[in-house]
ZAMARGU-4260 file (C-alpha; in steps of 0.2 Angstrom, whole numbers, plus 5000, padded with zeros to 4 digits):
<rodrens>
0) 5044/4629/4673 | 5047/4611/4667 | 5060/4614/4654 | 5072/4619/4667 | 5074/4638/4665
5) 5082/4639/4648 | 5095/4653/4646 | 5104/4663/4632 | 5117/4676/4632 | 5114/4693/4626
10) 5130/4696/4616 | 5137/4693/4599 | 5153/4703/4602 | 5168/4703/4591 | 5179/4697/4604
15) 5171/4680/4605 | 5180/4666/4596 | 5173/4658/4581 | 5157/4661/4572 | 5140/4659/4581
20) 5135/4641/4581 | 5153/4635/4577 | 5156/4620/4589 | 5139/4621/4597 | 5132/4604/4601
25) 5119/4597/4590 | 5101/4598/4596 | 5098/4580/4591 | 5114/4574/4599 | 5124/4571/4584
30) 5143/4573/4585 | 5152/4589/4580 | 5170/4594/4578 | 5170/4606/4592 | 5160/4609/4608
35) 5155/4625/4616 | 5160/4618/4632 | 5177/4609/4632 | 5178/4595/4644 | 5194/4594/4654
40) 5201/4584/4669 | 5198/4599/4680 | 5180/4600/4677 | 5169/4609/4664 | 5175/4625/4655
45) 5160/4634/4648 | 5157/4651/4641 | 5143/4663/4645 | 5140/4678/4634 | 5141/4695/4642
50) 5128/4709/4642 | 5132/4720/4627 | 5136/4738/4630 | 5136/4744/4613 | 5132/4763/4611
55) 5116/4768/4602 | 5126/4776/4588 | 5139/4763/4587 | 5141/4754/4570 | 5147/4736/4570
60) 5160/4734/4556 | 5169/4718/4563 | 5175/4706/4550 | 5167/4692/4561 | 5150/4699/4557
65) 5151/4694/4539 | 5154/4676/4543 | 5139/4665/4539 | 5129/4661/4554 | 5136/4676/4564
70) 5122/4688/4567 | 5126/4706/4564 | 5121/4715/4581 | 5109/4729/4579 | 5115/4745/4588
75) 5106/4746/4604 | 5107/4750/4622 | 5102/4736/4634 | 5095/4750/4646 | 5081/4752/4634
80) 5075/4734/4639 | 5073/4732/4657 | 5080/4716/4663 | 5067/4714/4676 | 5054/4711/4663
85) 5054/4693/4657 | 5043/4682/4646 | 5029/4671/4652 | 5029/4653/4644 | 5012/4650/4637
90) 5017/4634/4628 | 5015/4618/4639 | 5032/4610/4641 | 5028/4592/4638 | 5042/4584/4648
95) 5042/4568/4657 | 5035/4575/4673 | 5020/4583/4663 | 5017/4568/4653 | 5017/4556/4668
100) 5004/4567/4677 | 4993/4567/4662 | 4993/4549/4660 | 4989/4546/4678 | 4974/4557/4677
105) 4957/4548/4675 | 4943/4553/4664 | 4934/4559/4680 | 4949/4569/4685 | 4948/4578/4668
110) 4930/4582/4670 | 4933/4588/4688 | 4946/4600/4681 | 4934/4607/4668 | 4921/4610/4681
115) 4934/4618/4692 | 4938/4630/4678 | 4919/4635/4677 | 4919/4638/4696 | 4934/4648/4696
120) 4927/4659/4682 | 4911/4661/4692 | 4921/4667/4707 | 4931/4679/4697 | 4915/4687/4690
125) 4907/4688/4707 | 4922/4696/4716 | 4925/4708/4702 | 4907/4714/4702 | 4908/4716/4721
130) 4924/4727/4719 | 4916/4737/4706 | 4901/4740/4717 | 4912/4745/4731 | 4921/4758/4720
135) 4905/4765/4713 | 4897/4767/4730 | 4912/4775/4738 | 4914/4787/4724 | 4896/4792/4724
140) 4896/4795/4743 | 4912/4804/4744 | 4910/4814/4729 | 4892/4819/4734 | 4898/4825/4751
145) 4912/4835/4743 | 4902/4843/4730 | 4888/4847/4742 | 4900/4855/4754 | 4907/4866/4740
150) 4890/4870/4733 | 4884/4876/4750 | 4900/4886/4752 | 4898/4894/4734 | 4880/4898/4737
155) 4884/4906/4754 | 4898/4917/4747 | 4889/4922/4731 | 4877/4932/4742 | 4889/4940/4754
160) 4904/4941/4743 | 4921/4932/4745 | 4920/4918/4732 | 4939/4916/4733 | 4936/4906/4749
165) 4925/4894/4740 | 4939/4892/4727 | 4952/4889/4740 | 4940/4876/4748 | 4938/4867/4732
170) 4956/4867/4728 | 4962/4861/4745 | 4949/4847/4745 | 4954/4841/4728 | 4973/4842/4732
175) 4971/4833/4749 | 4961/4819/4742 | 4972/4817/4727 | 4987/4817/4739 | 4981/4802/4748
180) 4979/4792/4732 | 4996/4798/4725 | 5005/4794/4741 | 4999/4776/4741 | 5004/4774/4723
185) 5021/4782/4723 | 5027/4775/4739 | 5018/4758/4741 | 5014/4751/4724 | 5020/4761/4708
190) 5013/4748/4697 | 4996/4753/4702 | 4998/4769/4693 | 4987/4773/4678 | 4973/4762/4672
195) 4983/4746/4671 | 4976/4741/4654 | 4993/4742/4645 | 5001/4731/4658 | 4987/4718/4657
200) 4988/4718/4638 | 5007/4715/4640 | 5003/4700/4652 | 4991/4693/4640 | 5004/4694/4626
205) 5017/4685/4636 | 5026/4699/4646 | 5029/4696/4664 | 5028/4713/4673 | 5033/4712/4691
210) 5019/4714/4704 | 5006/4717/4691 | 4994/4704/4698 | 4998/4705/4717 | 4985/4708/4730
215) 4994/4724/4736 | 4992/4731/4719 | 4973/4727/4719 | 4971/4736/4736 | 4981/4751/4730
220) 4972/4752/4713 | 4955/4752/4721 | 4959/4765/4735 | 4969/4775/4722 | 4955/4776/4709
225) 4943/4782/4722 | 4954/4796/4728 | 4958/4801/4710 | 4939/4802/4704 | 4933/4810/4721
230) 4948/4822/4720 | 4941/4830/4704 | 4955/4824/4692 | 4950/4822/4673 | 4950/4803/4675
235) 4938/4789/4675 | 4936/4774/4686 | 4931/4761/4673 | 4949/4758/4665 | 4956/4752/4682
240) 4942/4739/4683 | 4950/4729/4670 | 4966/4728/4680 | 4957/4724/4696 | 4948/4710/4687
245) 4964/4703/4681 | 4972/4703/4698 | 4956/4695/4706 | 4958/4681/4692 | 4976/4678/4695
250) 4973/4676/4714 | 4957/4666/4714 | 4964/4654/4701 | 4979/4649/4711 | 4969/4644/4726
255) 4981/4654/4738 | 4988/4671/4742 | 5007/4673/4742 | 5006/4690/4749 | 4996/4684/4764
260) 5006/4667/4764 | 4990/4657/4764 | 4988/4642/4754 | 4970/4634/4753 | 4977/4619/4744
265) 4964/4620/4730 | 4966/4623/4711 | 4984/4617/4712 | 4983/4611/4694 | 4981/4629/4688
270) 4998/4635/4695 | 5006/4637/4678 | 5007/4651/4665 | 4996/4644/4653 | 4981/4641/4664
275) 4984/4658/4674 | 4984/4667/4657 | 4967/4660/4653 | 4959/4666/4670 | 4967/4683/4668
280) 4958/4685/4652 | 4942/4681/4660 | 4946/4693/4674 | 4950/4707/4661 | 4933/4703/4652
285) 4924/4703/4669 | 4932/4720/4673 | 4926/4727/4656 | 4908/4720/4659 | 4907/4728/4676
290) 4914/4745/4670 | 4902/4747/4655 | 4889/4734/4658 | 4895/4726/4642 | 4898/4707/4643
295) 4900/4704/4625 | 4912/4719/4624 | 4922/4711/4638 | 4924/4695/4628 | 4929/4704/4613
300) 4942/4715/4622 | 4951/4699/4629 | 4949/4692/4611 | 4958/4707/4603 | 4972/4705/4616
305) 4975/4687/4616 | 4966/4680/4600 | 4980/4668/4597 | 4976/4658/4613 | 4958/4656/4610
310) 4947/4641/4610 | 4928/4639/4611 | 4927/4633/4629 | 4938/4647/4635 | 4927/4659/4626
315) 4911/4653/4635 | 4920/4653/4651 | 4925/4671/4649 | 4908/4676/4644 | 4901/4667/4659
320) 4913/4677/4670 | 4907/4693/4662 | 4889/4689/4664 | 4891/4685/4682 | 4901/4701/4685
325) 4888/4713/4677 | 4874/4704/4686 | 4883/4705/4703 | 4886/4723/4701 | 4868/4726/4695
330) 4860/4717/4709 | 4870/4725/4723 | 4868/4742/4716 | 4849/4739/4715 | 4850/4736/4734
335) 4860/4752/4737 | 4848/4762/4727 | 4833/4754/4737 | 4826/4746/4721 | 4830/4728/4724
340) 4828/4718/4709 | 4828/4733/4697 | 4843/4727/4686 | 4844/4743/4676 | 4862/4748/4680
345) 4873/4735/4673 | 4889/4744/4673 | 4899/4758/4682 | 4895/4769/4667 | 4877/4769/4661
350) 4873/4781/4646 | 4854/4778/4648 | 4842/4773/4635 | 4840/4781/4618 | 4823/4779/4612
355) 4811/4787/4599 | 4815/4796/4583 | 4830/4805/4590 | 4841/4790/4586 | 4837/4789/4568
360) 4849/4794/4555 | 4850/4795/4536 | 4862/4789/4522 | 4868/4807/4519 | 4874/4808/4537
365) 4887/4794/4535 | 4900/4805/4527 | 4898/4817/4542 | 4901/4802/4554 | 4917/4798/4544
370) 4922/4817/4546 | 4919/4816/4565 | 4930/4801/4566 | 4944/4810/4556 | 4943/4824/4569
375) 4943/4812/4583 | 4959/4804/4576 | 4967/4821/4575 | 4962/4825/4593 | 4969/4808/4598
380) 4985/4810/4589 | 4987/4827/4597 | 4983/4819/4614 | 4997/4806/4611 | 5010/4819/4605
385) 5007/4830/4620 | 5008/4815/4632 | 5024/4810/4624 | 5033/4826/4628 | 5025/4826/4645
390) 5032/4809/4648 | 5050/4815/4643 | 5048/4829/4655 | 5043/4818/4669 | 5057/4806/4666
395) 5069/4820/4667 | 5062/4830/4681 | 5048/4821/4690 | 5056/4804/4694 | 5056/4805/4713
400) 5040/4799/4723 | 5039/4816/4733 | 5039/4825/4716 | 5026/4814/4709 | 5014/4817/4724
405) 5017/4836/4722 | 5013/4836/4704 | 4997/4826/4707 | 4992/4839/4720 | 4996/4853/4708
410) 4986/4846/4694 | 4971/4843/4706 | 4972/4861/4713 | 4974/4868/4695 | 4959/4858/4689
415) 4948/4865/4703 | 4954/4882/4699 | 4951/4881/4680 | 4934/4873/4683 | 4929/4887/4696
420) 4935/4901/4684 | 4926/4894/4669 | 4910/4892/4679 | 4912/4910/4687 | 4914/4919/4670
425) 4901/4909/4661 | 4884/4917/4658 | 4876/4902/4650 | 4861/4901/4661 | 4847/4888/4658
430) 4830/4885/4666 | 4830/4872/4679 | 4814/4862/4675 | 4808/4845/4679 | 4816/4838/4663
435) 4833/4843/4670 | 4840/4830/4682 | 4856/4840/4687 | 4864/4832/4702 | 4872/4848/4709
440) 4865/4863/4700 | 4874/4879/4703 | 4864/4895/4702 | 4879/4907/4705 | 4874/4923/4696
445) 4860/4916/4686 | 4842/4921/4690 | 4831/4912/4702 | 4825/4896/4694 | 4840/4894/4683
450) 4857/4886/4684 | 4874/4888/4677 | 4876/4877/4662 | 4895/4876/4663 | 4894/4869/4680
455) 4884/4854/4673 | 4900/4849/4664 | 4913/4854/4677 | 4905/4852/4694 | 4901/4834/4692
460) 4910/4817/4690 | 4915/4813/4672 | 4902/4799/4671 | 4887/4810/4676 | 4894/4824/4664
465) 4894/4811/4649 | 4876/4806/4653 | 4870/4824/4654 | 4878/4828/4637 | 4869/4813/4630
470) 4852/4816/4637 | 4850/4835/4641 | 4837/4842/4629 | 4842/4853/4614 | 4846/4871/4620
475) 4854/4866/4636 | 4871/4871/4630 | 4877/4885/4619 | 4891/4883/4607 | 4903/4894/4617
480) 4900/4884/4633 | 4904/4867/4624 | 4919/4874/4614 | 4927/4881/4630 | 4924/4865/4640
485) 4930/4854/4626 | 4946/4864/4624 | 4949/4866/4643 | 4945/4848/4648 | 4956/4841/4634
490) 4972/4850/4640 | 4967/4845/4658 | 4966/4827/4653 | 4982/4828/4644 | 4991/4834/4659
495) 4982/4822/4671 | 4987/4807/4660 | 5003/4799/4667 | 5002/4805/4685 | 5006/4794/4699
500) 4988/4790/4703 | 4977/4776/4699 | 4965/4782/4685 | 4958/4778/4668 | 4958/4788/4652
505) 4943/4780/4644 | 4930/4791/4651 | 4939/4807/4650 | 4942/4804/4631 | 4923/4799/4630
510) 4918/4815/4638 | 4929/4825/4627 | 4922/4816/4612 | 4904/4818/4618 | 4907/4837/4621
515) 4914/4841/4604 | 4902/4829/4596 | 4887/4838/4603 | 4895/4855/4598 | 4897/4848/4580
520) 4878/4843/4581 | 4873/4861/4586 | 4884/4869/4573 | 4877/4857/4560 | 4859/4862/4566
525) 4863/4880/4562 | 4869/4876/4545 | 4855/4864/4541 | 4840/4869/4552 | 4829/4855/4546
530) 4840/4840/4551 | 4841/4832/4567 | 4941/4799/4597 | 4956/4791/4594 | 4966/4789/4611
535) 4962/4771/4615 | 4967/4760/4600 | 4952/4748/4600 | 4939/4746/4587 | 4928/4731/4587
540) 4927/4729/4606 | 4924/4748/4609 | 4910/4747/4596 | 4901/4733/4605 | 4905/4742/4622
545) 4896/4758/4616 | 4882/4748/4608 | 4879/4738/4624 | 4882/4754/4636 | 4869/4764/4626
550) 4857/4750/4625 | 4853/4754/4606 | 4860/4745/4591 | 4854/4758/4578 | 4870/4767/4579
555) 4881/4752/4578 | 4887/4755/4560 | 4890/4774/4562 | 4900/4770/4578 | 4910/4757/4569
560) 4914/4770/4555 | 4919/4783/4567 | 4930/4772/4577 | 4939/4765/4562 | 4942/4782/4554
565) 4948/4789/4570 | 4960/4774/4573 | 4966/4775/4555 | 4969/4794/4556 | 4977/4793/4573
570) 4989/4778/4568 | 4994/4787/4552 | 4999/4803/4562 | 5007/4796/4577 | 5013/4779/4570
575) 5008/4769/4585 | 5022/4757/4590 | 5013/4741/4594 | 5017/4723/4593 | 5013/4720/4575
580) 5021/4709/4562 | 5036/4717/4553 | 5035/4718/4534 | 5053/4720/4530 | 5064/4706/4524
585) 5075/4700/4539 | 5082/4683/4545 | 5081/4675/4562 | 5100/4675/4562 | 5100/4694/4562
590) 5090/4695/4578 | 5095/4680/4588 | 5106/4680/4604 | 5122/4671/4602 | 5133/4661/4607
595) 5121/4650/4616 | 5126/4642/4633 | 5120/4624/4632 | 5119/4611/4645 | 5122/4592/4643
600) 5108/4580/4646 | 5118/4573/4660 | 5127/4587/4668 | 5138/4590/4683 | 5129/4599/4697
605) 5143/4611/4700 | 5141/4617/4682 | 5122/4619/4683 | 5124/4629/4699 | 5138/4640/4693
610) 5128/4644/4677 | 5112/4648/4686 | 5122/4658/4699 | 5130/4669/4686 | 5122/4686/4689
615) 5131/4695/4675 | 5120/4687/4662 | 5101/4687/4665 | 5098/4670/4657 | 5080/4663/4655
620) 5084/4646/4648 | 5097/4634/4641 | 5095/4622/4626 | 5099/4604/4633 | 5109/4594/4621
625) 5116/4576/4620 | 5134/4574/4618 | 5143/4559/4612 | 5142/4543/4623 | 5153/4544/4639
630) 5154/4533/4655 | 5142/4546/4663 | 5128/4543/4650 | 5121/4528/4660 | 5117/4538/4675
635) 5099/4542/4676 | 5095/4548/4693 | 5097/4565/4701 | 5113/4564/4712 | 5116/4546/4708
640) 5132/4543/4716 | 5128/4550/4733 | 5110/4543/4732 | 5117/4526/4733 | 5127/4529/4748
645) 5121/4542/4760 | 5107/4553/4752 | 5089/4549/4753 | 5083/4551/4735 | 5065/4557/4731
650) 5059/4558/4714 | 5053/4576/4709 | 5035/4578/4704 | 5027/4592/4695 | 5018/4597/4711
655) 5035/4602/4718 | 5036/4616/4705 | 5018/4621/4707 | 5020/4623/4725 | 5034/4636/4722
660) 5025/4644/4707 | 5026/4659/4703 | 5040/4664/4716 | 5053/4651/4713 | 5067/4652/4725
665) 5084/4659/4719 | 5098/4648/4716 | 5108/4657/4729 | 5096/4651/4742 | 5101/4633/4739
670) 5117/4626/4748 | 5127/4613/4738 | 5142/4605/4746 | 5158/4602/4737 | 5154/4583/4736
675) 5137/4587/4728 | 5145/4598/4715 | 5154/4583/4708 | 5138/4573/4706 | 5130/4571/4689
680) 5112/4576/4686 | 5101/4569/4673 | 5090/4583/4665 | 5080/4571/4654 | 5064/4572/4665
685) 5064/4591/4667 | 5069/4596/4649 | 5057/4599/4635 | 5061/4585/4622 | 5052/4593/4608
690) 5056/4612/4608 | 5052/4623/4593 | 5066/4626/4581 | 5069/4636/4566 | 5083/4637/4553
695) 5094/4653/4554 | 5088/4658/4537 | 5069/4659/4543 | 5061/4676/4540 | 5057/4687/4554
700) 5039/4688/4550 | 5038/4669/4552 | 5047/4670/4568 | 5035/4683/4574 | 5020/4673/4569
705) 5027/4658/4579 | 5029/4669/4595 | 5012/4676/4593 | 5002/4660/4588 | 5011/4648/4600
710) 5014/4660/4615 | 5033/4655/4615 | 5046/4661/4627 | 5061/4655/4618 | 5064/4649/4600
715) 5080/4639/4596 | 5089/4643/4580 | 5099/4629/4571 | 5110/4629/4556 | 5109/4617/4541
720) 5117/4603/4552 | 5105/4605/4566 | 5117/4613/4577 | 5111/4626/4590 | 5118/4643/4584
725) 5106/4655/4593 | 5091/4658/4603 | 5077/4671/4600 | 5067/4678/4614 | 5054/4692/4615
730) 5068/4704/4620 | 5077/4700/4604 | 5062/4705/4594 | 5059/4720/4605 | 5077/4725/4604
735) 5077/4724/4585 | 5061/4734/4584 | 5068/4747/4595 | 5084/4747/4585 | 5075/4749/4569
740) 5062/4762/4574 | 5062/4769/4591 | 5080/4772/4597 | 5081/4791/4594 | 5065/4795/4604
745) 5070/4783/4618 | 5087/4790/4618 | 5080/4808/4620 | 5069/4802/4634 | 5084/4795/4644
750) 5095/4810/4642
</rodrens>
């Protein structure tokens, strides 16, 4: 914001003259032999790098690459890194505007700001809890109505024949409901597809994804997840709550809605990336808390994704938002269930209470838990591999919105057909007694007083199926039923993941794990009659979430063992590519972008406008350097010459930037006359006087640590004489990572 949109070229092509950094102005204003922008009587002549079009398999063998300071460009394709994705600046730019505002603020003002942060977190928790309550009630009512209609139809045609009509009804209902959810996602807000957790993780780590925290995204996300769950897809509604909470936080903390064009003139101080990021962390934690009734798990989830930005007060505010969220959901659900004041449903998913001797375990069972974790890791690796190939298929053939909607409808219809077929051919009949609290028991061909056990798993929402697997008494399921259900639901979940619908993968993976886990227990009981998953890459927060959701800490250690084993096995097989510190010896000069287009401290307006208007380079920032003294160096106001004659000069304030945040007007919308282009502009009060810099020989691991720990957007690279030779951005790091590890796979996905 305040360091005046720094920018850098993306090219180090061989046709550029001179080595990188040669003739580039010194960052501290020292003189140098040659400047990157030569001054002439006709104005400023400057050079902006061009987008590289190097082919993926091209090898750079230019002689210039061997020159010291000239980075060797890594073979890459810029299409791999979408130019619409930019970085967020989580480092406060302490320019003159910022420092003046801080100095003017009184002690009482600082205390009021701190209180405002707590108030905002409270509102975030309250609104997130209300949204979770709305989703839960809508899903329960609509799914209950659908299953009741299908159940009555099945019972009717079981007696008189013609169950194909029941199958058709089930498939049509699923397809129609999912069609609505897919249409609003594919045509109105594609960013609302999926759970939204990866996008929020990116946001917390400094990646600006367009429209990810818009009000429209929230509306589509909420309506879409309701349609997905009610439509019978192998999805859950808990994951999208994290995205929903983050959107609520991003909106409430700014005190206005840019979508509705309504500004309430409150919380204006929080209109910057750093503050907004902290509130989005609280919103994500509130979403976790509302989804699983796990406030501590929500805090740890945000901690895992943004640990480098943490401080004690922020932790307490996030915990406060999480507690408010789960309490709000709990309270309003108690009213809905006509048990006002009974706060026993803290989250959207409630596994129930595990009491008595059934939760005890012995030391010799720990190796079995580790074995289960290894199996879970293998299943998770298989899940990810299958989804990788499905993603490639969708990129190639299912890229239009109409095709995405048709695919979602097809999956919904196939899910209903497979579920009906499994129920129809299952002969696993169980007695329907008072201890069995099945919501929609299907008798089908079972005797009176019995129900179809397969229907308990398929003919239900995923949350209720998980709860029945946890709490139904021994003998409720036979091994064949659980084995077929696990295998079928696993492949249905694989196919469903990645559709153009709002949905989460957490509950389906949990349901698959619960099914084969119970199967493992049954088989173990056969072997020892006297004895009693790796898709989501989380360990600590997931352990706490499971402990809080089950309301029992006895299995905390086994759960941790299982999750760690599953993650290790899954990571080893699939080699998950996440933003982790590289361990190979590389220097910053090998990954930096160069040459750098710099601006003078006192610069001609026309030069600034032309530089910012150049659409051939997607710049994000310019180092501001000090040249040798010139007659223009005494100018210290914006548009100084004309300000004295006919322009009314008003000093810019930080509030001017906050009022425009986050949708700053494009430079093309600003009209600058020819006379104004000849004016000089002093950038001193807008630039960051103390940017982070590193020598060009700095190791890449150190560069990576600086980006992660400080939340940087740009890192200036200087040579031994403190001259600017390059600029490192997150895209440079990502481009290098792709160039080293992932180009073959991504090239395959693009062909």
